[in-house]
LOLOBA-592552 format. One record per atom (N, C-alpha, C): residue number from 1; residue in one letter; x, y, z. Coordinates in nm, 3 decimals. Atoms other than C-alpha are relative to their C-alpha. Layout:
// residues N
 seq type      xx      yy      zz
 NUM    a       X       Y       Z
...
END
This chain:
// residues 107
 seq type      xx      yy      zz
   1    m  -0.083  -0.155  -0.071
   1    m  -1.326  -0.955  -0.516
   1    m   0.044   0.032   0.046
   2    g  -0.104  -0.055  -0.032
   2    g  -1.004  -0.896  -0.412
   2    g  -0.059   0.158   0.107
   3    k   0.076  -0.132  -0.057
   3    k  -1.116  -0.595  -0.129
   3    k   0.206   0.049   0.060
   4    t  -0.156  -0.051  -0.062
   4    t  -0.763  -0.358  -0.004
   4    t  -0.082   0.004   0.161
   5    i   0.006   0.063  -0.108
   5    i  -0.709  -0.450   0.347
   5    i   0.048   0.137   0.163
   6    e  -0.011  -0.097  -0.089
   6    e  -0.718  -0.244   0.660
   6    e   0.111   0.005   0.071
   7    i  -0.100   0.033  -0.139
   7    i  -0.410  -0.244   0.830
   7    i   0.032   0.086   0.106
   8    t   0.097  -0.042  -0.143
   8    t  -0.344  -0.129   1.131
   8    t   0.226  -0.030   0.120
   9    d  -0.150   0.006   0.010
   9    d   0.009  -0.094   1.324
   9    d   0.023  -0.146   0.107
  10    a  -0.026   0.135  -0.112
  10    a  -0.085  -0.410   1.537
  10    a   0.036  -0.137  -0.075
  11    n   0.081   0.076   0.122
  11    n  -0.156  -0.612   1.189
  11    n   0.078  -0.039  -0.063
  12    f  -0.115   0.009   0.143
  12    f   0.106  -0.497   1.022
  12    f   0.124  -0.062  -0.014
  13    e  -0.100   0.186   0.017
  13    e   0.423  -0.738   1.058
  13    e  -0.020  -0.196  -0.065
  14    e   0.047   0.157  -0.001
  14    e   0.199  -0.979   1.055
  14    e  -0.058  -0.049  -0.173
  15    i   0.047   0.045   0.128
  15    i   0.079  -0.891   0.666
  15    i   0.103  -0.003  -0.082
  16    i  -0.147  -0.042   0.060
  16    i   0.371  -0.731   0.541
  16    i   0.089  -0.165  -0.008
  17    g  -0.050   0.138  -0.010
  17    g   0.516  -1.091   0.621
  17    g  -0.044  -0.094  -0.048
  18    s   0.061   0.076   0.133
  18    s   0.324  -1.272   0.352
  18    s   0.058  -0.022  -0.111
  19    d  -0.172   0.060   0.039
  19    d   0.507  -1.462   0.120
  19    d  -0.086   0.065  -0.163
  20    k   0.003  -0.138   0.109
  20    k   0.333  -1.258  -0.167
  20    k   0.055   0.140  -0.028
  21    p  -0.065  -0.165   0.077
  21    p   0.433  -0.878  -0.307
  21    p  -0.167   0.073   0.121
  22    v   0.048  -0.031  -0.144
  22    v   0.257  -0.611  -0.056
  22    v  -0.008   0.096  -0.043
  23    l  -0.059  -0.170   0.023
  23    l   0.133  -0.270  -0.143
  23    l  -0.082  -0.010   0.078
  24    v   0.098  -0.073  -0.068
  24    v   0.051  -0.076   0.126
  24    v   0.010   0.164  -0.021
  25    d   0.055  -0.156   0.035
  25    d  -0.106   0.314   0.085
  25    d  -0.026   0.067   0.092
  26    f  -0.024  -0.025  -0.093
  26    f  -0.020   0.501   0.336
  26    f  -0.078   0.141   0.030
  27    w   0.059  -0.148   0.020
  27    w  -0.283   0.784   0.361
  27    w  -0.122   0.082   0.093
  28    a   0.043  -0.007  -0.164
  28    a  -0.553   0.965   0.578
  28    a  -0.115   0.121  -0.135
  29    e   0.084  -0.052   0.078
  29    e  -0.891   1.126   0.536
  29    e   0.010   0.132  -0.064
  30    w   0.043  -0.172   0.037
  30    w  -0.812   1.506   0.512
  30    w   0.061  -0.001  -0.126
  31    c  -0.073   0.062   0.134
  31    c  -0.601   1.370   0.209
  31    c  -0.011   0.008  -0.114
  32    g   0.031  -0.022   0.198
  32    g  -0.691   1.550  -0.149
  32    g   0.013  -0.115  -0.130
  33    p  -0.050   0.104   0.136
  33    p  -0.476   1.325  -0.351
  33    p  -0.050  -0.162   0.035
  34    c   0.010   0.099   0.042
  34    c  -0.500   1.023  -0.168
  34    c  -0.178  -0.004  -0.031
  35    k   0.093  -0.016   0.093
  35    k  -0.870   1.058  -0.261
  35    k   0.021  -0.066  -0.047
  36    m   0.010  -0.022   0.101
  36    m  -0.771   1.077  -0.561
  36    m   0.073  -0.150  -0.090
  37    i  -0.135   0.109   0.012
  37    i  -0.533   0.782  -0.524
  37    i  -0.050  -0.170  -0.002
  38    g   0.034   0.068  -0.090
  38    g  -0.812   0.553  -0.327
  38    g  -0.061  -0.099  -0.095
  39    p   0.128   0.224   0.103
  39    p  -1.022   0.310  -0.613
  39    p   0.086   0.047  -0.083
  40    i  -0.080   0.082   0.057
  40    i  -0.735   0.310  -0.778
  40    i   0.100  -0.088   0.047
  41    v  -0.093   0.093  -0.106
  41    v  -0.566   0.098  -0.466
  41    v  -0.124  -0.068  -0.050
  42    e   0.104   0.131  -0.042
  42    e  -0.951  -0.056  -0.437
  42    e   0.049  -0.128  -0.159
  43    e   0.000   0.039   0.158
  43    e  -0.949  -0.112  -0.888
  43    e   0.203  -0.128   0.053
  44    l  -0.106   0.058  -0.044
  44    l  -0.598  -0.300  -0.757
  44    l   0.014  -0.117   0.005
  45    a  -0.020   0.100  -0.128
  45    a  -0.634  -0.518  -0.467
  45    a  -0.152  -0.078  -0.093
  46    g   0.054   0.028   0.104
  46    g  -0.895  -0.624  -0.761
  46    g  -0.004  -0.129  -0.014
  47    e  -0.045   0.039   0.077
  47    e  -0.761  -0.694  -1.009
  47    e   0.173  -0.052   0.060
  48    y  -0.151   0.011   0.028
  48    y  -0.399  -0.853  -0.808
  48    y  -0.011  -0.180   0.143
  49    d   0.057   0.065   0.015
  49    d  -0.682  -1.065  -0.669
  49    d   0.078  -0.158   0.072
  50    g  -0.085   0.081  -0.007
  50    g  -0.470  -1.379  -0.518
  50    g   0.156  -0.027  -0.014
  51    k  -0.174  -0.044   0.096
  51    k  -0.163  -1.302  -0.661
  51    k   0.055   0.138   0.141
  52    a  -0.055  -0.137  -0.097
  52    a  -0.087  -0.970  -0.423
  52    a  -0.058   0.023   0.120
  53    v   0.074  -0.014  -0.126
  53    v  -0.149  -0.845  -0.077
  53    v  -0.065   0.202  -0.015
  54    i   0.042  -0.163   0.007
  54    i  -0.337  -0.459  -0.118
  54    i  -0.044   0.042   0.067
  55    g   0.030  -0.116  -0.184
  55    g  -0.392  -0.246   0.216
  55    g  -0.006   0.043  -0.039
  56    k   0.035  -0.126  -0.029
  56    k  -0.447   0.093   0.349
  56    k   0.047   0.010   0.167
  57    v  -0.060  -0.045  -0.153
  57    v  -0.243   0.232   0.641
  57    v  -0.065   0.096   0.010
  58    d   0.000  -0.104  -0.021
  58    d  -0.441   0.512   0.762
  58    d   0.049   0.032   0.175
  59    v  -0.192  -0.071  -0.088
  59    v  -0.125   0.756   0.882
  59    v  -0.144  -0.017   0.168
  60    d   0.040  -0.086  -0.056
  60    d  -0.381   0.915   1.170
  60    d   0.003  -0.028   0.120
  61    n   0.056   0.147  -0.079
  61    n  -0.480   0.584   1.361
  61    n   0.094  -0.139  -0.011
  62    n  -0.090   0.038  -0.028
  62    n  -0.190   0.450   1.284
  62    n   0.155   0.058   0.012
  63    p  -0.161  -0.083   0.072
  63    p   0.154   0.674   1.347
  63    p   0.115  -0.053   0.064
  64    q  -0.112   0.007  -0.031
  64    q   0.365   0.378   1.509
  64    q   0.093  -0.079  -0.142
  65    v  -0.055   0.058   0.174
  65    v   0.397   0.216   1.138
  65    v   0.051   0.135  -0.086
  66    s  -0.054  -0.079   0.042
  66    s   0.400   0.547   1.033
  66    s   0.155   0.120  -0.004
  67    a  -0.118  -0.032  -0.049
  67    a   0.679   0.647   1.222
  67    a   0.116  -0.019  -0.104
  68    k  -0.109   0.074   0.011
  68    k   0.848   0.337   1.162
  68    k   0.072   0.027  -0.171
  69    f  -0.040  -0.038   0.081
  69    f   0.894   0.433   0.838
  69    f   0.053   0.145  -0.076
  70    g  -0.053  -0.118   0.001
  70    g   0.979   0.802   0.795
  70    g  -0.134   0.071  -0.062
  71    i   0.056  -0.040   0.003
  71    i   0.645   0.841   0.685
  71    i  -0.079   0.176  -0.007
  72    r   0.016  -0.153   0.009
  72    r   0.595   1.269   0.578
  72    r  -0.100   0.079  -0.102
  73    s   0.098  -0.029   0.021
  73    s   0.376   1.298   0.303
  73    s  -0.062  -0.115  -0.094
  74    i   0.025   0.109  -0.012
  74    i   0.107   1.120   0.209
  74    i  -0.113   0.116  -0.177
  75    p  -0.017   0.107  -0.005
  75    p   0.026   0.930  -0.033
  75    p   0.086  -0.059   0.009
  76    t  -0.082   0.076   0.012
  76    t   0.324   0.727   0.031
  76    t  -0.048  -0.171   0.036
  77    l  -0.034   0.109  -0.014
  77    l   0.326   0.373  -0.089
  77    l   0.094  -0.066  -0.088
  78    l  -0.060   0.096   0.064
  78    l   0.526   0.139  -0.086
  78    l   0.036  -0.163   0.020
  79    v   0.019   0.050   0.047
  79    v   0.585  -0.204  -0.242
  79    v   0.044  -0.093   0.160
  80    f  -0.115   0.118  -0.065
  80    f   0.738  -0.514   0.042
  80    f   0.005  -0.172  -0.100
  81    k   0.003   0.171   0.051
  81    k   0.833  -0.855  -0.095
  81    k   0.164  -0.087   0.139
  82    g  -0.093   0.091  -0.090
  82    g   1.007  -1.095   0.183
  82    g  -0.006   0.103   0.145
  83    g  -0.039  -0.056  -0.163
  83    g   0.890  -0.833   0.466
  83    g   0.071   0.159   0.038
  84    e  -0.077  -0.100   0.055
  84    e   1.119  -0.573   0.303
  84    e  -0.061   0.077  -0.120
  85    i   0.077  -0.030   0.174
  85    i   1.046  -0.304   0.037
  85    i   0.056   0.030  -0.015
  86    v  -0.073  -0.005   0.129
  86    v   1.126  -0.329  -0.274
  86    v  -0.058   0.085  -0.068
  87    d   0.017  -0.148   0.096
  87    d   0.984  -0.025  -0.398
  87    d  -0.121   0.186   0.063
  88    k  -0.015  -0.127  -0.088
  88    k   0.866   0.335  -0.286
  88    k  -0.059   0.084  -0.194
  89    q   0.033  -0.162   0.074
  89    q   0.636   0.615  -0.462
  89    q  -0.067   0.076   0.131
  90    i   0.057  -0.052  -0.086
  90    i   0.530   0.891  -0.307
  90    i  -0.089   0.100  -0.087
  91    g   0.097  -0.079   0.114
  91    g   0.228   1.114  -0.441
  91    g  -0.130  -0.048  -0.097
  92    a   0.110   0.003   0.145
  92    a  -0.141   1.063  -0.676
  92    a   0.136   0.002  -0.113
  93    v  -0.105   0.058   0.020
  93    v   0.068   0.878  -0.919
  93    v  -0.168  -0.082  -0.121
  94    p   0.128   0.132   0.089
  94    p  -0.181   0.666  -1.276
  94    p   0.015  -0.120   0.014
  95    k   0.021   0.121  -0.031
  95    k  -0.271   0.339  -1.238
  95    k   0.107  -0.150  -0.056
  96    n  -0.106   0.127   0.100
  96    n  -0.026   0.159  -1.487
  96    n   0.113  -0.012   0.067
  97    v  -0.179  -0.027  -0.075
  97    v   0.280   0.315  -1.244
  97    v  -0.005  -0.159   0.059
  98    l  -0.013   0.074  -0.088
  98    l   0.165   0.130  -0.948
  98    l  -0.012  -0.205  -0.076
  99    s  -0.050   0.201   0.022
  99    s   0.085  -0.253  -1.156
  99    s   0.074   0.028  -0.064
 100    e  -0.130   0.024   0.076
 100    e   0.414  -0.198  -1.378
 100    e   0.080  -0.130   0.185
 101    k  -0.065  -0.019  -0.115
 101    k   0.560  -0.159  -0.969
 101    k  -0.036  -0.179   0.091
 102    l   0.014   0.171  -0.033
 102    l   0.390  -0.486  -0.916
 102    l  -0.008  -0.169  -0.062
 103    d   0.015   0.109   0.156
 103    d   0.403  -0.688  -1.184
 103    d   0.138   0.036  -0.021
 104    a  -0.158   0.125   0.023
 104    a   0.814  -0.681  -1.158
 104    a   0.022  -0.055   0.146
 105    q  -0.040   0.095  -0.173
 105    q   0.772  -0.821  -0.771
 105    q  -0.082  -0.071  -0.031
 106    l   0.071   0.189   0.048
 106    l   0.531  -1.099  -0.929
 106    l   0.117  -0.125  -0.101
 107    a  -0.089   0.013   0.112
 107    a   0.817  -1.146  -1.261
 107    a   0.028  -0.187   0.091
END
């Protein structure tokens, strides 16, 4: 079963350069809504194992990536394809919203 990947300032470029769609969850330990969406992101990692890359960026520990994408409110979820942002979601949402965003990139 797939697991979320810990994405850092150091490995970010390498991970979003994947040939698969990449969902990145920008979060922090102190963020209530992040805790609500965390288990959903983990489930997606299992369901999309082999089809998409699912990772999380702790904004407190990785300020460069967070600043590069202007992350001001969390959770913010970005979907990358070919290294480019193709979709964005700010705030906690139901799982099906995120599934639809990933499915759109798999088509």
